[in-house]
NUPATI-466668 format. One record per residue (C-alpha): residue in one letter; x, y, z. Coordinates in nm, 3 decimals. Each point is the difference from the previous one (the first is absolute). Last residue first. Layout:
N
NODE   marfi        xx        yy        zz
NODE       a         X         Y         Z
...
***
This chain:
462
NODE   marfi        xx        yy        zz
NODE       s    10.818     6.229    13.624
NODE       t    -0.318     0.098     0.233
NODE       l     0.165     0.202     0.223
NODE       s     0.218     0.185    -0.191
NODE       s    -0.299     0.107    -0.307
NODE       s    -0.182     0.136     0.333
NODE       v     0.279     0.214     0.090
NODE       e     0.033     0.111    -0.338
NODE       d    -0.338     0.103     0.012
NODE       h    -0.016     0.187     0.278
NODE       k     0.285     0.190    -0.113
NODE       k    -0.154     0.063    -0.328
NODE       a    -0.329     0.108     0.162
NODE       k     0.208     0.262     0.289
NODE       t     0.144     0.140    -0.341
NODE       a    -0.337     0.074    -0.179
NODE       v    -0.150     0.090     0.326
NODE       l     0.280     0.254     0.045
NODE       y    -0.018     0.171    -0.367
NODE       i    -0.361     0.022     0.019
NODE       l     0.009     0.179     0.321
NODE       l     0.269     0.273    -0.099
NODE       l    -0.216     0.026    -0.357
NODE       v    -0.325     0.078     0.188
NODE       p     0.178     0.298     0.176
NODE       l     0.001     0.185    -0.332
NODE       g    -0.423     0.028     0.032
NODE       i     0.021     0.248     0.256
NODE       l     0.192     0.202    -0.236
NODE       a    -0.268     0.026    -0.263
NODE       t    -0.253     0.098     0.227
NODE       t     0.171     0.304     0.075
NODE       f     0.104     0.142    -0.329
NODE       f    -0.392    -0.068    -0.076
NODE       f    -0.114     0.201     0.318
NODE       t     0.260     0.250    -0.045
NODE       n    -0.174     0.093    -0.328
NODE       y    -0.335    -0.043     0.066
NODE       g     0.016     0.261     0.259
NODE       f     0.146    -0.014     0.433
NODE       n    -0.262     0.090     0.199
NODE       d    -0.332    -0.082    -0.218
NODE       v     0.199    -0.273    -0.175
NODE       y     0.091    -0.190     0.384
NODE       m    -0.326     0.041     0.115
NODE       g    -0.170    -0.174    -0.338
NODE       s     0.297    -0.302     0.117
NODE       f    -0.081    -0.034     0.352
NODE       g    -0.228    -0.302    -0.077
NODE       a     0.256    -0.157    -0.306
NODE       i     0.213    -0.071     0.342
NODE       f    -0.235    -0.231     0.126
NODE       k    -0.075    -0.137    -0.387
NODE       p     0.373    -0.053     0.011
NODE       f     0.034    -0.179     0.339
NODE       l    -0.341    -0.244    -0.075
NODE       l     0.086    -0.065    -0.326
NODE       m     0.289    -0.276    -0.061
NODE       i    -0.111    -0.123     0.324
NODE       s    -0.364    -0.100    -0.143
NODE       s     0.153    -0.146    -0.276
NODE       f     0.205    -0.237     0.177
NODE       l    -0.177    -0.109     0.280
NODE       a    -0.332    -0.033    -0.278
NODE       y     0.294    -0.255    -0.146
NODE       q     0.030    -0.156     0.307
NODE       t    -0.349    -0.031     0.089
NODE       a    -0.151    -0.104    -0.339
NODE       s     0.314    -0.245    -0.139
NODE       f    -0.029    -0.180     0.339
NODE       a     0.102    -0.371    -0.124
NODE       v     0.140     0.181    -0.292
NODE       n     0.313     0.117     0.182
NODE       t     0.058     0.365    -0.121
NODE       l     0.329     0.224    -0.043
NODE       s     0.025    -0.126    -0.334
NODE       s    -0.324     0.117    -0.077
NODE       l     0.156     0.346     0.147
NODE       y     0.266     0.031    -0.223
NODE       t    -0.233    -0.030    -0.306
NODE       i    -0.190     0.202     0.128
NODE       f     0.221     0.299     0.030
NODE       a     0.186    -0.056    -0.267
NODE       a    -0.297    -0.004    -0.290
NODE       t    -0.077     0.298     0.259
NODE       a     0.284     0.209    -0.074
NODE       i     0.035    -0.095    -0.425
NODE       g    -0.399     0.188    -0.020
NODE       a     0.058     0.265     0.264
NODE       s     0.316     0.132    -0.162
NODE       l    -0.195    -0.028    -0.324
NODE       n    -0.326     0.175     0.129
NODE       d     0.204     0.290     0.108
NODE       a     0.226     0.001    -0.239
NODE       s    -0.312     0.031    -0.281
NODE       i    -0.212     0.223     0.211
NODE       v     0.306     0.262     0.057
NODE       i     0.111    -0.008    -0.346
NODE       a    -0.365     0.088    -0.071
NODE       l    -0.090     0.260     0.237
NODE       m     0.358     0.148    -0.184
NODE       p    -0.155    -0.033    -0.310
NODE       i    -0.350     0.195     0.082
NODE       s     0.149     0.231     0.199
NODE       n    -0.110     0.260     0.309
NODE       g     0.283     0.126     0.164
NODE       i     0.399    -0.035    -0.056
NODE       f     0.153     0.021     0.325
NODE       t    -0.335    -0.233     0.210
NODE       f     0.072    -0.273    -0.276
NODE       l     0.387     0.039     0.110
NODE       m    -0.108    -0.170     0.315
NODE       f    -0.228    -0.263    -0.144
NODE       l     0.288    -0.098    -0.157
NODE       l     0.200    -0.033     0.322
NODE       n    -0.322    -0.245     0.086
NODE       t     0.108    -0.200    -0.312
NODE       c     0.375    -0.017     0.135
NODE       a    -0.133    -0.171     0.332
NODE       s    -0.192    -0.277    -0.150
NODE       l     0.277    -0.066    -0.282
NODE       f     0.211    -0.097     0.297
NODE       a    -0.242    -0.233     0.205
NODE       g    -0.072    -0.188    -0.310
NODE       l     0.387    -0.058    -0.084
NODE       a     0.046    -0.147     0.314
NODE       l    -0.289    -0.228     0.003
NODE       i     0.179    -0.120    -0.385
NODE       r     0.284    -0.095     0.208
NODE       m    -0.171    -0.169     0.248
NODE       t    -0.177    -0.186    -0.275
NODE       g     0.272    -0.113    -0.182
NODE       f     0.178     0.112    -0.296
NODE       k    -0.153    -0.200    -0.385
NODE       s    -0.336    -0.119     0.162
NODE       i    -0.068     0.293     0.264
NODE       l     0.079     0.216    -0.360
NODE       i    -0.292    -0.117    -0.224
NODE       g    -0.269    -0.027     0.252
NODE       g     0.073     0.381     0.075
NODE       l     0.015     0.081    -0.361
NODE       g    -0.306    -0.107    -0.013
NODE       a    -0.215     0.142     0.236
NODE       g     0.161     0.279    -0.068
NODE       v    -0.041     0.033    -0.370
NODE       l    -0.393    -0.085     0.092
NODE       t     0.008     0.254     0.305
NODE       m     0.206     0.274    -0.297
NODE       i    -0.280    -0.054    -0.281
NODE       v    -0.275     0.059     0.273
NODE       g     0.132     0.297     0.133
NODE       y     0.130     0.158    -0.320
NODE       i    -0.360    -0.048    -0.182
NODE       k    -0.277    -0.002     0.237
NODE       t     0.241     0.202     0.298
NODE       v    -0.011     0.276    -0.242
NODE       s    -0.381     0.001    -0.078
NODE       a    -0.106     0.002     0.338
NODE       v     0.305     0.308     0.132
NODE       q    -0.172     0.174    -0.272
NODE       t    -0.359    -0.097     0.046
NODE       k    -0.013     0.062     0.372
NODE       t     0.107     0.327    -0.134
NODE       f     0.385     0.125     0.109
NODE       g     0.053     0.312     0.221
NODE       m     0.294    -0.023     0.142
NODE       d    -0.165    -0.076     0.352
NODE       v    -0.214    -0.252    -0.170
NODE       y     0.261    -0.180    -0.073
NODE       f     0.162     0.043     0.348
NODE       a    -0.295    -0.147     0.177
NODE       n     0.033    -0.291    -0.274
NODE       a     0.295    -0.065     0.143
NODE       m     0.035     0.070     0.380
NODE       v    -0.116    -0.312     0.085
NODE       g     0.248    -0.181    -0.208
NODE       m     0.288     0.138     0.127
NODE       v    -0.010    -0.157     0.356
NODE       v    -0.074    -0.328    -0.230
NODE       d     0.273     0.031    -0.233
NODE       s     0.295     0.070     0.262
NODE       i    -0.122    -0.238     0.228
NODE       r    -0.053    -0.280    -0.246
NODE       y     0.283    -0.217     0.187
NODE       c     0.017     0.076     0.357
NODE       g    -0.223    -0.208     0.171
NODE       i     0.135    -0.343    -0.217
NODE       l     0.380     0.143     0.053
NODE       a    -0.078    -0.011     0.403
NODE       l    -0.164    -0.368    -0.047
NODE       i     0.232    -0.106    -0.175
NODE       l     0.236     0.120     0.311
NODE       l    -0.173    -0.123     0.250
NODE       a    -0.058    -0.317    -0.162
NODE       h     0.430    -0.048     0.025
NODE       r    -0.052    -0.043     0.315
NODE       g    -0.139    -0.402    -0.086
NODE       y    -0.094    -0.031    -0.336
NODE       r    -0.190    -0.343     0.001
NODE       d    -0.094     0.063     0.424
NODE       f    -0.076     0.307    -0.042
NODE       f    -0.262    -0.118    -0.333
NODE       d    -0.126    -0.291     0.113
NODE       k    -0.070     0.223     0.314
NODE       f    -0.190     0.232    -0.122
NODE       p    -0.232    -0.304    -0.228
NODE       m    -0.029    -0.165     0.361
NODE       v    -0.144     0.271     0.219
NODE       a    -0.366     0.107    -0.239
NODE       a    -0.129    -0.267    -0.091
NODE       t     0.219    -0.263     0.119
NODE       y    -0.029     0.126     0.329
NODE       f    -0.348     0.134     0.022
NODE       w    -0.148    -0.356    -0.122
NODE       a     0.136    -0.156     0.257
NODE       a    -0.066     0.250     0.265
NODE       i    -0.416    -0.047    -0.153
NODE       r     0.048    -0.379     0.025
NODE       a     0.116     0.012     0.343
NODE       k    -0.242     0.210     0.155
NODE       k    -0.262    -0.219    -0.146
NODE       p     0.180    -0.284     0.128
NODE       t     0.055     0.136     0.351
NODE       m     0.393     0.055     0.115
NODE       g     0.134    -0.198     0.240
NODE       d     0.320    -0.095    -0.119
NODE       s    -0.115    -0.298    -0.192
NODE       i    -0.244     0.258    -0.193
NODE       l     0.294     0.177    -0.081
NODE       q     0.206    -0.259    -0.150
NODE       q    -0.283    -0.110    -0.145
NODE       r    -0.101     0.296    -0.221
NODE       y     0.380     0.077    -0.105
NODE       e     0.041    -0.320    -0.134
NODE       r    -0.386     0.041    -0.166
NODE       e     0.110     0.344    -0.123
NODE       a     0.407    -0.133    -0.164
NODE       n    -0.181    -0.268    -0.121
NODE       e    -0.266     0.225    -0.188
NODE       i     0.303     0.214    -0.116
NODE       d     0.189    -0.336    -0.120
NODE       a    -0.300    -0.098    -0.203
NODE       s    -0.056     0.283    -0.163
NODE       d     0.070    -0.078    -0.392
NODE       i    -0.139     0.303    -0.223
NODE       s    -0.250    -0.078    -0.299
NODE       p    -0.024     0.368    -0.118
NODE       e    -0.446     0.080    -0.064
NODE       n    -0.055    -0.012    -0.376
NODE       i    -0.102     0.348    -0.231
NODE       c    -0.296     0.115    -0.126
NODE       l    -0.160     0.191     0.328
NODE       a     0.321     0.131     0.053
NODE       t     0.043     0.112    -0.313
NODE       i    -0.315     0.168    -0.022
NODE       i     0.013     0.177     0.333
NODE       g     0.321     0.137    -0.132
NODE       v    -0.139     0.165    -0.310
NODE       l    -0.275     0.104     0.153
NODE       m     0.189     0.234     0.233
NODE       f    -0.017     0.250    -0.341
NODE       g    -0.353     0.084     0.135
NODE       a     0.126     0.168     0.303
NODE       m     0.213     0.215    -0.223
NODE       i    -0.250     0.101    -0.211
NODE       f    -0.194     0.045     0.343
NODE       y     0.296     0.215     0.097
NODE       a     0.016     0.180    -0.325
NODE       f    -0.326     0.109    -0.021
NODE       k    -0.038     0.155     0.361
NODE       w     0.331     0.162    -0.101
NODE       g    -0.185     0.133    -0.233
NODE       t    -0.295     0.119     0.137
NODE       v     0.193     0.216     0.319
NODE       d     0.127     0.220    -0.297
NODE       y     0.308     0.261     0.071
NODE       e     0.129     0.127    -0.273
NODE       t     0.225     0.003    -0.257
NODE       d    -0.104    -0.332    -0.174
NODE       s    -0.346    -0.007     0.077
NODE       g    -0.289    -0.278     0.133
NODE       f    -0.073    -0.327    -0.237
NODE       w     0.355     0.042    -0.222
NODE       a     0.200     0.149     0.252
NODE       a    -0.061    -0.238     0.267
NODE       f     0.001    -0.298    -0.241
NODE       a     0.346     0.160    -0.156
NODE       l     0.138    -0.006     0.411
NODE       a    -0.134    -0.352     0.079
NODE       g     0.145    -0.133    -0.283
NODE       a     0.376     0.147     0.032
NODE       g    -0.001    -0.075     0.387
NODE       a    -0.242    -0.321     0.059
NODE       m     0.110    -0.097    -0.377
NODE       i     0.357     0.060     0.009
NODE       m     0.002    -0.180     0.344
NODE       a    -0.203    -0.301    -0.158
NODE       l     0.298    -0.098    -0.223
NODE       r     0.245     0.057     0.245
NODE       y    -0.146    -0.316     0.182
NODE       g    -0.081    -0.168    -0.292
NODE       t     0.365     0.037    -0.069
NODE       m     0.133    -0.134     0.304
NODE       y    -0.274    -0.282     0.031
NODE       a     0.153    -0.097    -0.334
NODE       a     0.370     0.020     0.098
NODE       a    -0.069    -0.139     0.325
NODE       l    -0.129    -0.309    -0.170
NODE       a     0.273    -0.010    -0.216
NODE       a     0.232    -0.011     0.264
NODE       q    -0.198    -0.263     0.167
NODE       l     0.025    -0.191    -0.269
NODE       r     0.252    -0.266     0.034
NODE       e    -0.038    -0.002     0.378
NODE       t    -0.320    -0.219     0.023
NODE       a    -0.374     0.229    -0.132
NODE       l    -0.333     0.043     0.196
NODE       e     0.077     0.063     0.346
NODE       i     0.267     0.263    -0.008
NODE       r    -0.274     0.240    -0.248
NODE       y    -0.245    -0.120     0.243
NODE       a     0.213     0.113     0.288
NODE       d     0.016     0.321    -0.134
NODE       i    -0.348     0.068    -0.143
NODE       v    -0.161    -0.117     0.310
NODE       i     0.258     0.290     0.302
NODE       d    -0.119     0.213    -0.327
NODE       q    -0.340    -0.051     0.020
NODE       s     0.031     0.092     0.387
NODE       a     0.130     0.290    -0.058
NODE       s    -0.190     0.143    -0.262
NODE       a    -0.298    -0.022     0.225
NODE       f     0.164     0.127     0.288
NODE       a     0.070     0.325    -0.274
NODE       v    -0.331    -0.003    -0.097
NODE       i    -0.129     0.049     0.297
NODE       i     0.205     0.251     0.116
NODE       a    -0.122     0.161    -0.346
NODE       f    -0.365     0.004     0.143
NODE       i     0.071     0.098     0.352
NODE       a     0.171     0.329    -0.203
NODE       l    -0.224     0.106    -0.206
NODE       q    -0.267    -0.026     0.207
NODE       f     0.220     0.265     0.252
NODE       l     0.070     0.192    -0.304
NODE       d    -0.367     0.082     0.067
NODE       v    -0.053     0.346    -0.216
NODE       q     0.271     0.087    -0.189
NODE       p     0.162    -0.342    -0.058
NODE       n    -0.341    -0.151    -0.165
NODE       s    -0.077    -0.314     0.061
NODE       l    -0.180    -0.234    -0.237
NODE       a     0.261    -0.095    -0.222
NODE       m     0.163    -0.096     0.341
NODE       g    -0.329    -0.227     0.095
NODE       c     0.038    -0.158    -0.344
NODE       l     0.395    -0.080     0.057
NODE       s    -0.088    -0.193     0.340
NODE       l    -0.288    -0.231    -0.191
NODE       v     0.324    -0.118    -0.268
NODE       i     0.213    -0.031     0.293
NODE       m    -0.148    -0.179     0.192
NODE       l    -0.142    -0.250    -0.296
NODE       q     0.347    -0.078    -0.057
NODE       s     0.077    -0.039     0.364
NODE       f    -0.256    -0.268    -0.018
NODE       l     0.098    -0.155    -0.341
NODE       m     0.368    -0.041     0.100
NODE       w    -0.134    -0.171     0.384
NODE       g    -0.218    -0.270    -0.187
NODE       r     0.308    -0.038    -0.266
NODE       r     0.260    -0.122     0.248
NODE       r    -0.217    -0.163     0.279
NODE       g    -0.224    -0.166    -0.290
NODE       f    -0.232     0.080    -0.249
NODE       l    -0.393    -0.064     0.169
NODE       h     0.151    -0.118     0.358
NODE       s     0.247     0.296    -0.022
NODE       f    -0.257     0.243    -0.062
NODE       i    -0.263    -0.058     0.242
NODE       p     0.167    -0.023     0.287
NODE       i     0.344     0.199    -0.051
NODE       p     0.280    -0.331     0.054
NODE       f     0.266     0.083     0.249
NODE       r     0.395    -0.112    -0.042
NODE       d     0.122     0.232    -0.177
NODE       i    -0.216     0.286     0.001
NODE       l    -0.043    -0.029     0.352
NODE       p     0.360     0.010     0.010
NODE       s     0.051     0.331    -0.217
NODE       w    -0.208     0.200     0.260
NODE       i     0.301     0.141     0.148
NODE       w     0.180     0.011    -0.288
NODE       k    -0.229     0.212    -0.131
NODE       f     0.172     0.278     0.190
NODE       g     0.212     0.226    -0.291
NODE       y    -0.293    -0.037    -0.257
NODE       a    -0.231     0.181     0.213
NODE       l     0.261     0.266     0.036
NODE       a    -0.205     0.063    -0.335
NODE       v    -0.198     0.207     0.190
NODE       w     0.281     0.229     0.167
NODE       s     0.050     0.171    -0.380
NODE       f    -0.330     0.245     0.193
NODE       f     0.315     0.157     0.224
NODE       g     0.134     0.097    -0.342
NODE       i    -0.362     0.116    -0.161
NODE       d    -0.068     0.194     0.369
NODE       t     0.401     0.179    -0.090
NODE       r    -0.040     0.070    -0.295
NODE       s    -0.373     0.180     0.050
NODE       v    -0.325    -0.128    -0.176
NODE       e    -0.089     0.227    -0.310
NODE       a    -0.249    -0.226    -0.159
NODE       e     0.296     0.005    -0.264
NODE       r     0.249    -0.092     0.317
NODE       l    -0.209    -0.303     0.086
NODE       w    -0.063    -0.114    -0.322
NODE       f     0.386    -0.028    -0.092
NODE       s     0.064    -0.148     0.305
NODE       l    -0.295    -0.319    -0.038
NODE       t     0.184    -0.011    -0.361
NODE       g     0.331    -0.079     0.222
NODE       f    -0.120    -0.177     0.319
NODE       v    -0.364    -0.210     0.046
NODE       l    -0.039     0.000    -0.357
NODE       l     0.359    -0.058    -0.074
NODE       i    -0.065    -0.372     0.231
NODE       p    -0.345    -0.126    -0.164
NODE       l     0.135    -0.083    -0.321
NODE       g     0.352    -0.182     0.051
NODE       s    -0.160    -0.300     0.173
NODE       s    -0.251    -0.053    -0.320
NODE       f     0.272     0.027    -0.231
NODE       g     0.243    -0.269     0.169
NODE       l    -0.305    -0.202     0.003
NODE       a    -0.004    -0.010    -0.389
NODE       l     0.347    -0.027    -0.091
NODE       m     0.018    -0.265     0.254
NODE       i    -0.227    -0.195    -0.155
NODE       l     0.161     0.054    -0.330
NODE       v     0.304    -0.174     0.191
NODE       k    -0.195    -0.286     0.038
NODE       k    -0.124    -0.040    -0.300
NODE       e     0.336    -0.025    -0.156
NODE       l     0.097     0.297    -0.283
NODE       y     0.261     0.144     0.238
NODE       v     0.162    -0.351    -0.092
NODE       r     0.082     0.016    -0.284
NODE       w     0.242     0.305     0.037
NODE       g     0.223    -0.262     0.160
NODE       q    -0.068    -0.337    -0.178
NODE       n     0.109     0.242    -0.352
NODE       n     0.346     0.049     0.203
NODE       n    -0.007    -0.324     0.104
NODE       d    -0.044    -0.173    -0.364
NODE       e     0.257     0.246    -0.144
NODE       v     0.235    -0.090     0.256
NODE       a    -0.035    -0.395    -0.083
NODE       q    -0.006     0.082    -0.404
NODE       e     0.293     0.154     0.059
NODE       m     0.209    -0.294     0.195
***
C-alpha cells in the first residue's frame, strides 16, 4: 500500500515533465508576454514621458480587446485562415498568424514616441491587443484539446507558470532593457525603443513552439452532423442552398457554443457569468496605476525591475505550485475564494505603501505578496474556467469566459487615473480592496448552487 502511494506521488510530480506540459509552458510564455506591453509596462513608459494619469487610465482601454474576443472567437474556432491553416493546420495556423502580427505591432510601438506621436503608439498598441487576444483564444483551445482531463490541471499550471514568467519579462525585463539602453532616471525614448524590439524578439518562443508542435486531433462529427441537419432543415423551409450553408455555419459556430453552456447550467449560468465577470476586478483595476505609482514614488526602472525579477519570479513560481497543490487538496472553489481574498488584501499593502514612502524593502514585500496571491488566484481561476468548457466548443466558450473576466474590470480600470487624480493613491488602493470583497459572496453562491445541482443530478440518475 505504501509503495502504491509513493508511486502515485512520483507519477504526480513526473507529469510536469511530459511533453504536452512543457509545450504549454512555452505557449503560456508566448501568451503572457504581450499583455503588460499594452498595460502596466506601457503605463510606466507613458508616465515617464509625462503623459497625464487620466490619459494613462483611458489608454488602458486598449486592453478591452481581451474583453471582446468572444465576438470573433467563432471564426478562430471554425474558420481556417487562408494560407496559414493550409500549411500548418487550423489551430497552428491561427497561432502563427497572431504571433507574427504581435511581433510586427510591437516593432511599430518601438518606433513610436508618446511625446510626439501618441496616436500612432495607440494604433499599434490596439493591434497588439487584438492579435494577443486572438492568440489567447487559439492557445486556450489548443490546451483544452491537447489532452484528457487527467492532464488538464498540469497543463493549466504549466500554462500559468509560463504566462507569469512572461509577465515578469515584459514588466521587469522591459524596464531593465529600457534603463540599460536609455536612462534609468530620466525619459529616453531610445531605451524604450530597444526594450520593445527585444520583447518582439522574445515572441520567437511561441513562434518556434507553434512550428514544432502537432495539430490536435478533434472529433467534430457531432458538430458537422448538427450543421448538416440544420442546413437541410433550412433548405426544406425554402432557403437557397448557398444561404442555408452560411446560416448553418453561423448557427454551429456562433450560436451552439452559447446555447450549449446555458443548456447545461440553466439559470445558474447567469450567476457563473457574474462571478467570472467580477473575479479579477480588484487586481485589474489596481494594476493600471501600479507602475505609475512606482514612478510617482521615485523608484527607478532598475529598482522596480530588480525587485520584480528576484522576488516576483520566486513568488510567481511559488504561487503557481502552491495553487496547484491547494486545488488538489481542498478543491477549486475554496482556493478560488482564497485567491480573491488574498488579491484584495495585497491592495491594502499598496495603501500602506503610500504612508511609508520610497522603501526598497516595502517594494519587495508588496511585489512578492502581489505575485504570490496572483499565482494562487490564477491557478484556481484557469482550472475553474476549463471545467466549465465543453471540448466541442473549446475556443468559443473559453473565449467567452475569459472575455467576461476582463470586460467589466478593464472598463472600470479606465477611470482609475481620474480617481487617483481626485482622491489620491491611498484612497484608490483602499477602494480597489473593497470592490474585491463581494466576489467572495458570489463564490459562495455559485458553490452552493453547484452542490445542489449535483445532488439533484445524482438523485435523478440513482
